[in-house]
C-alpha positions in Angstrom: 0.0 0.0 0.0 1.4 3.4 -1.0 0.4 6.4 1.1 0.4 9.9 -0.3 0.5 12.8 2.2 -2.0 15.6 1.8 -3.2 18.6 3.9 -5.0 17.5 7.1 -8.7 16.5 6.8 -10.9 16.8 9.9 -13.1 13.9 10.7 -15.5 16.3 12.5 -16.5 18.6 9.6 -20.1 18.9 10.9 -18.7 20.7 14.0 -17.8 23.8 11.8 -21.5 24.2 11.0 -22.2 24.0 14.8 -19.6 26.7 15.5 -21.1 28.9 12.7 -24.6 28.6 14.4 -23.1 29.3 17.8 -21.7 32.5 16.3 -25.1 33.5 15.1 -26.3 33.0 18.7 -23.5 35.3 19.8 -22.4 32.8 22.4 -18.7 33.7 22.3 -19.3 37.4 22.8 -21.7 36.7 25.7 -19.0 34.7 27.4 -16.4 37.4 26.9 -18.8 40.0 28.2 -20.0 38.3 31.4 -16.8 36.5 32.5 -13.7 38.2 34.0 -11.4 40.0 31.4 -8.4 38.1 30.2 -4.9 39.7 30.4 -3.8 41.5 27.2 -1.0 39.0 26.7 -3.4 36.0 26.9 -3.4 33.9 23.7 -6.9 32.6 24.3 -10.2 34.4 25.2 -13.3 32.9 26.7 -14.8 32.2 23.3 -11.8 29.9 22.6 -12.3 28.2 25.9 -16.1 27.6 25.6 -15.8 26.5 21.9 -13.0 24.1 22.7 -14.8 22.7 25.7 -18.1 22.2 23.9 -16.3 20.5 21.0 -15.4 17.7 23.5 -19.0 16.6 23.9 -20.3 17.5 20.5 -17.6 15.3 19.0 -18.1 12.3 21.3 -15.5 12.9 24.0 -16.1 12.6 27.7 -13.2 14.4 29.5 -11.1 17.5 29.0 -8.0 15.5 28.1 -9.8 14.6 24.8 -8.9 18.1 23.6 -5.2 17.3 23.4 -5.5 13.5 22.8 -8.2 13.5 20.0 -9.4 16.9 18.9 -6.4 19.3 18.6 -5.2 17.8 15.3 -8.7 18.1 13.8 -9.3 21.7 14.7 -5.9 23.3 14.2 -5.9 26.3 11.9 -9.7 26.6 11.8 -11.2 30.1 11.4 -13.6 29.9 14.4 -11.4 29.5 17.5 -7.9 28.8 18.7 -7.8 25.5 20.4 -5.9 25.5 23.7 -4.3 22.7 25.6 -6.4 20.8 28.3 -4.2 22.4 31.0 -5.1 25.9 29.8 -8.9 25.0 29.9 -8.5 23.6 33.4 -6.5 26.7 34.6 -9.2 29.1 33.2 -11.9 27.1 34.9 -10.0 27.2 38.2 -9.9 31.0 38.0 -13.7 31.1 38.2 -14.0 29.0 41.3 -15.5 30.6 44.5 -15.0 29.8 48.2 -16.7 26.7 49.7 -19.0 27.5 52.6 -19.4 25.3 55.6 -22.4 25.4 58.0 -24.5 23.3 60.3 -28.2 23.0 61.0 -29.6 24.3 64.3 -29.5 20.9 66.0 -27.1 19.1 63.6 -23.6 17.8 64.1 -22.8 17.4 60.4 -20.7 20.0 58.6 -22.5 20.8 55.4 -20.2 22.0 52.5 -21.8 23.8 49.6 -20.7 26.2 46.9 -22.4 29.0 45.0 -21.0 30.7 41.8 -22.8 33.9 41.0 -20.7 34.7 37.9 -21.6 31.5 36.1 -25.2 31.6 37.3 -25.6 35.0 35.7 -23.8 33.9 32.5 -26.0 30.8 32.2 -29.2 32.8 32.7 -28.1 35.5 30.1 -27.5 32.7 27.6 -31.0 31.3 28.3 -32.5 34.7 27.9 -30.6 35.2 24.6 -32.0 31.8 23.4 -35.5 33.0 24.2 -36.3 30.5 26.9 -38.0 33.1 29.1 -40.3 34.1 26.2 -42.3 30.9 26.7 -46.0 31.1 27.4 -45.5 29.7 30.9 -42.4 29.4 33.1 -42.1 26.0 34.8 -39.3 25.3 37.3 -38.3 21.9 38.7 -35.9 21.3 41.6 -34.1 18.1 42.5 -30.8 16.8 43.9 -28.7 14.2 42.2 -25.8 12.1 43.3 -22.5 12.3 41.4 -20.3 9.3 42.4 -16.7 10.4 42.7 -13.5 9.9 44.7 -12.3 13.4 45.0 -10.1 14.8 47.8 -13.0 16.5 49.6 -15.8 14.1 48.9 -18.0 12.9 51.8 -20.1 9.7 52.0 -23.7 10.1 50.9 -26.8 8.1 51.9 -26.1 5.4 49.3 -22.9 4.6 51.3 -20.4 5.8 48.7 -18.4 8.9 48.1 -19.4 11.8 45.9 -21.3 15.1 45.6 -25.0 15.9 45.7 -25.6 19.1 43.7 -29.0 20.9 43.8 -30.2 21.6 40.2 -33.1 23.7 38.9 -34.4 23.2 35.4 -36.7 25.5 33.4 -39.4 24.3 31.1 -38.1 20.7 31.5 -35.3 21.1 28.9 -32.8 23.6 30.2 -30.6 23.8 33.3 -31.2 27.1 35.1 -29.2 27.1 38.3 -26.8 24.8 40.2 -25.4 24.7 43.7 -22.8 22.0 44.5 -23.1 20.2 47.8 -21.0 17.5 49.4 -22.3 14.0 49.6 -23.2 14.1 53.3 -25.6 17.0 52.8 -29.1 15.8 52.5 -31.5 17.5 50.1 -33.6 18.9 52.8 -31.0 20.9 54.7 -30.7 24.6 53.8 -33.0 24.2 50.8 -34.9 27.3 51.7 -31.6 29.3 51.3 -30.9 27.7 48.0 -34.3 28.4 46.5 -34.1 32.0 47.9 -30.8 32.6 46.1 -32.4 31.4 42.8 -35.3 33.9 43.2 -32.8 36.7 44.0 -31.0 35.9 40.8 -34.2 35.9 38.8 -35.3 39.2 40.3 -31.9 40.8 39.6 -32.1 39.7 35.9 -35.8 40.9 35.7 -37.1 37.7 34.3 -40.9 37.0 34.1 -42.6 35.6 37.1 -42.5 31.8 37.6 -45.9 30.2 36.9 -45.3 26.7 38.2 -42.7 25.2 40.6 -42.4 21.4 41.3 -40.2 19.6 43.8 -40.1 16.3 45.7 -40.8 15.6 49.4 -37.5 17.2 50.5 -39.2 20.6 49.9 -42.1 19.7 52.2 -41.1 22.4 54.7 -43.0 25.4 56.0 -40.2 27.9 55.2 -39.9 26.6 51.6 -43.7 26.7 51.0 -43.9 30.2 52.4 -41.1 31.3 50.1 -42.7 29.7 47.1 -46.1 31.4 47.8 -44.4 34.8 47.5 -42.4 34.1 44.3 -44.5 31.7 42.1 -48.1 31.4 41.0 -48.5 27.7 41.8 -46.4 25.2 43.5 -46.6 21.4 43.6 -44.6 19.6 46.4 -44.4 15.9 47.1 -45.6 14.9 50.7 -44.3 12.4 53.2 -47.2 10.0 54.0 -46.6 10.1 57.8 -47.4 13.8 57.8 -50.6 13.8 55.8 -52.1 10.3 56.5 -54.7 11.9 58.9 -56.3 13.7 55.9 -56.9 10.6 53.8 -60.3 9.7 55.5 -61.5 13.2 54.6 -61.4 12.6 50.9 -65.1 12.1 49.9 -64.7 11.4 46.2 -62.2 9.3 44.3 -61.8 9.5 40.5 -60.3 6.6 38.6 -57.9 7.4 35.8 -55.5 5.4 33.7 -51.9 5.9 34.6 -48.6 4.7 33.0 -48.6 1.5 35.1 -52.3 0.8 35.5 -55.3 2.5 37.0 -55.1 5.1 39.7 -57.6 6.7 42.0 -57.3 10.5 42.5 -58.9 12.6 45.2 -58.2 15.9 47.0 -58.9 17.6 50.3 -58.0 20.9 51.9 -56.2 20.9 55.2 -53.9 22.8 57.6 -50.7 20.8 57.4 -48.3 23.2 59.1 -49.9 23.5 62.5 -48.3 25.7 65.1 -47.5 28.6 62.8 -49.1 32.0 63.1 -50.7 32.2 59.7 -52.5 28.8 60.2 -53.0 28.5 56.4 -54.7 25.6 54.6 -53.5 24.1 51.4 -54.9 21.6 48.9 -53.6 18.0 49.2 -54.1 15.8 46.1 -53.9 12.1 46.8 -53.1 9.3 44.4 -53.7 5.7 45.4 -53.3 2.3 43.8 -54.2 -1.2 45.1 -51.2 -3.1 46.6 -50.1 -6.1 44.7 -50.0 -8.2 47.9 -53.4 -6.9 49.1 -52.0 -6.4 52.6 -53.9 -3.9 54.8 -52.2 -0.8 56.1 -52.2 -0.3 59.8 -53.0 3.5 59.6 -55.4 3.7 56.7 -57.0 0.3 57.3 -57.2 -0.4 53.5 -55.0 -2.2 50.9 -54.0 0.9 49.0 -50.6 2.5 48.4 -50.8 6.3 48.7 -48.9 9.3 47.3 -49.7 12.9 47.9 -49.0 16.4 46.4 -49.2 19.6 48.3 -50.4 22.6 46.1 -52.0 26.0 46.1 -53.7 25.3 42.7 -57.4 25.1 43.2 -58.2 25.9 39.6 -57.2 22.5 38.1 -58.9 19.2 38.7 -57.1 16.7 41.0 -56.3 14.5 37.9 -54.7 17.5 36.1 -52.6 18.3 39.1 -51.4 14.7 39.5 -50.6 14.5 35.7 -48.7 17.8 35.8 -46.7 16.7 38.8 -45.8 13.4 37.3 -43.9 15.2 34.5 -41.4 16.2 37.1 -39.9 12.8 36.4 -38.3 14.4 33.4 -35.6 15.6 35.9 -34.2 12.1 36.0 -33.9 12.1 32.2 -32.0 15.5 32.4 -29.6 14.0 35.0 -29.0 11.0 32.7 -28.2 13.3 29.8 -25.9 15.5 31.9 -24.0 12.5 33.4 -23.6 10.4 30.3 -23.6 12.9 27.4 -22.1 16.0 29.0 -19.4 14.8 31.4 -21.0 15.1 34.8 -19.7 11.5 35.6 -16.1 12.6 34.8 -15.4 15.7 36.9 -11.8 16.8 36.4 -11.0 18.6 39.7 -10.3 17.5 43.2 -12.4 20.1 45.0 -16.1 20.9 45.2 -15.9 24.5 44.2 -13.8 23.9 41.1 -16.0 21.0 40.0 -19.0 23.4 40.3 -17.4 25.5 37.5 -17.1 22.3 35.4 -20.8 21.4 36.1 -21.9 24.9 35.0 -20.0 24.9 31.7 -21.2 21.4 31.0 -24.8 22.5 31.6 -24.3 25.5 29.3 -23.2 23.0 26.6 -26.2 20.9 27.3 -28.5 24.0 27.1 -26.9 25.0 23.7 -27.5 21.6 22.3 -31.3 22.1 22.4 -31.3 25.0 19.8 -28.5 23.2 17.8 -30.4 19.9 17.3 -33.6 21.8 16.7 -32.1 24.0 14.0 -30.2 21.2 12.1 -33.1 18.7 12.4 -35.1 21.2 10.2 -32.3 21.1 7.6 -31.1 17.5 7.6 -33.2 14.6 6.7 -32.6 11.8 9.3 -32.1 14.2 12.2 -34.8 14.7 14.8 -35.0 17.3 17.5 -35.5 14.6 20.2 -32.2 12.8 19.4 -29.5 12.3 22.1 -26.1 13.6 21.2 -24.7 10.2 20.1 -27.1 10.1 17.1 -26.3 13.7 16.4 -22.6 12.9 16.2 -23.0 9.8 14.0 -25.5 11.5 11.6 -24.0 15.0 11.4 -20.8 15.8 13.2 -18.7 12.9 11.7 -18.1 14.3 8.3 -14.7 14.5 6.5 -13.9 18.1 5.6 -10.9 20.4 5.2 -10.3 24.1 4.8 -8.8 25.3 1.5 -7.7 28.7 0.3 -9.4 29.8 -2.9 -9.2 33.3 -4.4 -7.8 34.6 -1.2 -10.7 33.2 0.9 -10.9 30.3 3.2 -13.6 27.8 2.1 -14.7 24.5 3.7 -14.5 21.5 1.4 -16.7 18.7 2.7 -17.2 15.1 1.6 -20.8 14.3 2.4 -24.0 13.0 0.7 -26.3 15.4 2.7 -28.3 17.5 0.3 -28.1 20.4 2.7 -24.4 20.7 1.8 -24.6 20.4 -1.9 
């Protein structure tokens, strides 16, 4: 076999169209505007950093070292950005880290470590505003915590008896990451949640975003302080309930409606009750119950029936109980978002040894995930075989992996591609 050398051909030619679209979204300028200024002698600006970092995931990588190992040769001398070394990217990320805060609950003996990054929170929110996320007809927020298994220097053991972090994550309209606070593994979701939610609403107020219409969270948010805060800042909230707190209200349900659920038939009913007794306002809220017959038919000692119960606390009296239950069930989309962030955008491969630096990584990965939504939507309208619902693996196989090289013709740089897609002909 005889090999003839030629000018380098990139295997990821589709990435140049992604970069062109990111330019139209003005992402590079937004990063340079809202992040700290680089020194005059710096070879790379924030646009170079974010474009290089995003190319890792949009080209099938899973860690920052892939920039030097796999991508540098493919993107050298491209007209969109200068590709730095992995060490440069990590060093720039470290510059953005903030101090870790340590505190305890009133009667607790556990040191809770958490970290907030206002700079990246504002940047992420500005990008979402620029993408038009807040122009939606309704604003729906979801909050949940997830476990990131890791063996970092400052990791503590979480409730699953392993080491890692447990960040609190807010999503907006089910598809975009809005806000992140990193917590150590030993910090349960319930502790200091009121402060976390309060900081989010302070951020939204500072950015003058539209009022939140709906807020959903699990039973860790079943707290008087959290509910009182939500009443002031959102139109409607939907909070999961612990059964041992609301079982006394079950006999008060007069009417049960049968509906068809994802895993069989459910019975839905609702009642109004004062669940937070002992507080000055003495306010009542609506409790929506869902129940399903137990498979073993065993009677419950408290309810004296063979049903398994779940409950939702809400201030929405306008919707039927079935509509409230159906809307709350869509909160399960948070698990899908965590799966995408962990497996498609690197959350399972945090590069740093400390909680505050890894928060910077989580934010930039979330920004890449947020940008993927308009990218796949735009190109799915242009390329037959692409759909807006595709995960990133299919996007890479069907669009990014495309031989291409830059050539100079009549004094201009032009991209020569080798593809069968009619979009490029």
